[in-house]
VMD Tcl script that draws the C-alpha trace (Angstrom):
set ca {
  {89.75 119.87 118.07}
  {90.65 116.98 121.02}
  {88.51 115.52 123.51}
  {89.53 114.14 126.79}
  {88.39 113.26 130.24}
  {89.61 111.89 133.37}
  {88.98 108.36 132.07}
  {91.79 108.52 129.83}
  {89.66 108.70 126.76}
  {90.58 110.66 124.17}
  {89.43 111.45 120.60}
  {91.25 114.02 118.05}
  {89.55 115.25 114.67}
  {91.98 117.44 113.22}
  {92.26 119.47 110.01}
  {95.94 118.78 108.90}
  {98.24 120.99 106.72}
  {101.82 121.22 105.98}
  {102.28 123.46 109.07}
  {100.57 121.09 111.61}
  {101.22 117.67 110.07}
  {103.76 116.56 112.59}
  {100.87 115.98 114.99}
  {100.61 112.68 113.34}
  {103.49 111.23 115.18}
  {102.16 111.56 118.51}
  {100.48 108.24 119.12}
  {99.86 106.46 121.89}
  {99.30 103.01 123.09}
  {95.82 101.36 122.05}
  {95.52 104.62 119.61}
  {93.68 103.80 116.20}
  {93.85 106.58 113.37}
  {92.64 107.09 110.07}
  {93.92 110.13 107.72}
  {91.33 111.36 104.97}
  {93.41 113.01 102.09}
  {91.75 116.12 101.10}
  {94.79 117.40 99.04}
  {95.94 116.65 95.30}
  {98.46 113.99 96.76}
  {99.76 112.56 100.13}
  {102.79 110.70 100.74}
  {103.74 108.60 103.90}
  {106.26 106.22 104.70}
  {104.86 103.62 107.24}
  {107.23 100.99 108.87}
  {109.77 102.40 105.99}
  {107.29 101.17 103.26}
  {106.36 104.36 101.05}
  {102.44 105.08 100.42}
  {100.83 107.32 98.23}
  {97.38 108.71 98.79}
  {95.03 110.55 96.11}
  {92.45 113.02 97.07}
  {89.57 111.34 99.20}
  {91.54 108.36 99.76}
  {91.37 107.22 103.61}
  {94.18 105.11 105.42}
  {93.92 103.24 108.28}
  {96.57 102.61 111.14}
  {96.87 101.11 114.41}
  {99.81 101.85 116.97}
  {101.77 99.36 115.18}
  {101.99 101.24 112.28}
  {104.93 103.64 112.83}
  {104.54 106.87 110.49}
  {108.18 107.68 109.55}
  {107.59 110.48 107.09}
  {104.23 112.45 105.82}
  {103.79 115.41 102.97}
  {100.48 116.34 102.26}
  {98.57 119.56 101.30}
  {95.55 118.97 103.33}
  {93.95 116.11 105.26}
  {91.62 115.46 108.22}
  {92.76 112.82 110.87}
  {90.61 110.93 113.24}
  {92.47 109.43 116.10}
  {91.00 107.61 119.32}
  {92.07 105.16 121.64}
  {90.47 102.01 123.01}
  {89.04 103.43 126.41}
  {87.43 106.02 124.26}
  {85.64 103.47 121.70}
  {87.04 99.69 121.66}
  {86.12 98.22 117.75}
  {86.90 94.91 119.17}
  {84.35 94.93 122.11}
  {81.95 96.58 119.85}
  {82.50 94.78 116.72}
  {79.05 94.04 116.28}
  {77.98 97.58 116.14}
  {80.72 98.29 113.25}
  {82.20 95.27 111.99}
  {85.66 97.09 111.28}
  {87.63 94.46 113.24}
  {89.80 92.60 110.90}
  {89.12 95.12 107.85}
  {89.81 98.37 108.81}
  {91.84 97.53 112.02}
  {94.16 94.48 112.95}
  {93.74 93.05 109.39}
  {96.89 91.50 108.93}
  {96.25 92.13 105.24}
  {98.55 95.09 104.92}
  {97.28 99.05 105.37}
  {93.97 99.45 104.67}
  {93.09 102.28 102.14}
  {89.65 102.97 100.78}
  {88.83 105.59 97.90}
  {85.59 107.56 98.41}
  {83.58 108.14 95.08}
  {81.49 111.05 94.38}
  {78.39 109.13 95.04}
  {79.57 108.50 98.72}
  {81.76 112.02 99.41}
  {78.64 113.91 100.44}
  {77.95 111.19 103.47}
  {81.44 111.40 104.39}
  {81.54 115.53 104.23}
  {78.14 115.90 106.17}
  {79.79 113.60 108.80}
  {83.18 115.34 109.47}
  {80.94 118.72 109.39}
  {78.71 117.32 112.55}
  {81.43 115.78 114.19}
  {83.61 119.05 114.33}
  {80.39 120.99 115.38}
  {80.03 118.21 118.20}
  {83.52 118.37 119.27}
  {82.57 122.30 120.47}
  {79.76 121.29 122.79}
  {80.33 121.10 126.35}
  {77.12 119.20 127.69}
  {77.24 115.63 129.18}
  {75.74 113.66 126.28}
  {79.04 114.98 123.95}
  {80.75 111.60 124.69}
  {77.73 109.41 123.31}
  {77.38 111.82 120.22}
  {81.05 111.69 119.24}
  {81.22 107.77 119.81}
  {77.83 107.58 117.55}
  {79.40 109.56 114.67}
  {82.62 107.85 115.03}
  {81.05 104.88 114.55}
  {78.89 106.29 111.46}
  {82.32 107.37 109.76}
  {83.99 103.50 110.42}
  {80.49 101.94 109.13}
  {80.93 104.17 105.97}
  {84.18 103.16 105.60}
  {83.50 99.80 106.07}
  {81.16 99.76 103.32}
  {83.19 101.33 100.83}
  {85.86 98.66 101.63}
  {83.48 95.89 101.27}
  {82.08 97.14 97.82}
  {85.88 97.75 96.44}
  {86.63 94.29 96.59}
  {85.18 90.77 96.31}
  {83.56 90.78 99.70}
  {80.57 91.93 98.76}
  {80.30 88.68 96.64}
  {80.24 86.75 99.92}
  {77.48 85.82 102.42}
  {78.02 87.66 105.80}
  {79.05 84.27 107.62}
  {81.79 84.06 104.99}
  {82.91 87.59 105.25}
  {82.85 87.28 109.22}
  {85.44 84.34 108.62}
  {88.03 86.00 106.77}
  {87.51 89.01 109.72}
  {88.17 86.61 112.07}
  {91.14 84.83 110.47}
  {92.55 88.08 109.97}
  {92.04 89.26 113.31}
  {93.52 85.99 114.74}
  {96.62 86.22 112.51}
  {97.35 89.58 113.99}
  {97.24 88.06 117.60}
  {99.27 85.07 116.92}
  {101.28 85.56 113.67}
  {104.63 85.43 116.18}
  {103.93 81.92 117.14}
  {102.15 80.24 114.39}
  {103.26 80.21 110.84}
  {100.71 77.59 109.34}
  {97.20 78.15 108.05}
  {96.22 75.06 109.74}
  {96.60 76.34 113.24}
  {93.87 79.31 112.28}
  {91.83 76.85 110.36}
  {91.36 74.74 113.55}
  {90.78 78.13 115.52}
  {87.95 78.55 112.97}
  {86.70 74.93 113.17}
  {87.70 74.86 109.23}
  {89.85 72.83 107.09}
  {92.97 75.04 105.70}
  {91.00 74.03 102.15}
  {88.01 75.64 102.82}
  {89.89 78.65 103.91}
  {92.12 78.69 100.60}
  {88.78 78.48 98.58}
  {87.40 81.15 100.41}
  {90.15 83.67 100.15}
  {90.43 82.45 96.40}
  {86.90 84.07 96.09}
  {87.35 87.52 98.18}
  {91.23 88.17 97.67}
  {93.99 87.48 95.36}
  {96.30 86.49 98.32}
  {96.16 83.17 99.94}
  {95.98 82.84 103.96}
  {99.61 81.74 103.86}
  {100.70 84.91 102.35}
  {98.80 86.92 104.36}
  {100.61 85.11 107.74}
  {104.01 85.45 105.83}
  {103.28 89.70 105.26}
  {102.30 90.24 108.73}
  {105.40 88.43 110.19}
  {107.37 90.63 107.71}
  {105.43 93.81 108.86}
  {106.96 92.99 112.41}
  {110.25 91.95 111.67}
  {110.80 95.05 109.26}
  {109.97 97.19 112.29}
  {112.07 95.20 114.66}
  {115.05 95.34 112.54}
  {114.62 99.19 111.81}
  {113.65 100.69 115.24}
  {114.67 98.39 117.98}
  {118.30 97.10 119.26}
  {117.39 93.54 119.37}
  {119.72 91.48 117.56}
  {118.97 89.53 114.51}
  {118.85 86.40 116.43}
  {116.33 87.96 119.28}
  {113.99 89.04 116.42}
  {113.82 85.83 115.10}
  {113.08 84.03 118.31}
  {110.17 86.74 119.34}
  {108.85 85.71 115.86}
  {108.55 81.98 116.55}
  {111.95 81.00 114.74}
  {114.37 78.21 116.32}
  {117.26 79.34 114.44}
  {118.33 82.53 112.80}
  {119.13 81.03 109.77}
  {115.45 79.96 108.91}
  {114.25 83.59 109.68}
  {117.13 85.04 107.62}
  {116.32 82.63 104.36}
  {112.46 83.73 105.22}
  {113.33 87.28 105.13}
  {115.52 87.30 102.05}
  {113.12 85.81 100.02}
  {110.57 87.79 101.19}
  {112.74 91.28 101.00}
  {115.37 90.63 98.52}
  {118.22 91.31 101.24}
  {119.33 89.73 104.33}
  {117.89 91.20 107.82}
  {121.21 92.41 108.50}
  {121.68 94.21 104.98}
  {118.23 95.54 105.63}
  {119.31 97.02 108.93}
  {122.43 98.65 107.53}
  {120.48 100.41 104.46}
  {117.87 101.85 106.60}
  {120.56 103.54 109.25}
  {122.39 104.81 106.19}
  {118.91 106.47 105.04}
  {118.38 107.61 108.72}
  {121.70 109.10 108.80}
}
mol new
graphics top color blue
foreach p $ca { graphics top sphere $p radius 0.5 }
foreach p [lrange $ca 0 end-1] q [lrange $ca 1 end] { graphics top cylinder $p $q radius 0.2 }
display resetview
């Protein structure tokens, strides 16, 4: 089921199976996607990195995460674009910026336990019912239902890690850090830059992340650089030197050392390996 209008707004709520799963590849600019696995197991490859989801796990993706392959039994996909609902402009309503989307900390995956499953199921059922309506309030209702699903997901994510131990202001600081990294990782590789943007010291950020995560701020920055580097090496025709420059490295040698330290192979070897796999 698809909602579209003349304002370039769209929202998809689709039951996926093996026959129609290719629709996940149809991603447009500013699209946000979450896929809820309702089968026994779902296997995805995203930016050449494999992921495996169990039953009632949900994965959240922006347009920057390219799905290369998917193998599923059954799943539910919601996809919406920024004109339909901008999670940045409406962050005060949902609180998903820097957690579910634009998180810089990798691909978020949540697990719905039995105590929360009925809430998600009811939301999905109402969502699908509303998609069949034709009155002028349809868009408003769909936005409300989308917000409900996102809020439920944020709650699960926060309760599944140490974020629930933090005060709201501390969680917001982590979210803002993640969002800043998403916007500046290609030019700024040091924690000090982000700390100054947040009016905090690098030590304060490091201490906060030590409570909330096993990954320090610098690792988050490096991981986001690697996500983009892998994507450009695999999918673009840019030279390694051009990719290095795009990511803020003044010389290709420094970038190559960084990449090999993270990936275990050089950028050239990584490109060759993936081209061999694609052929």
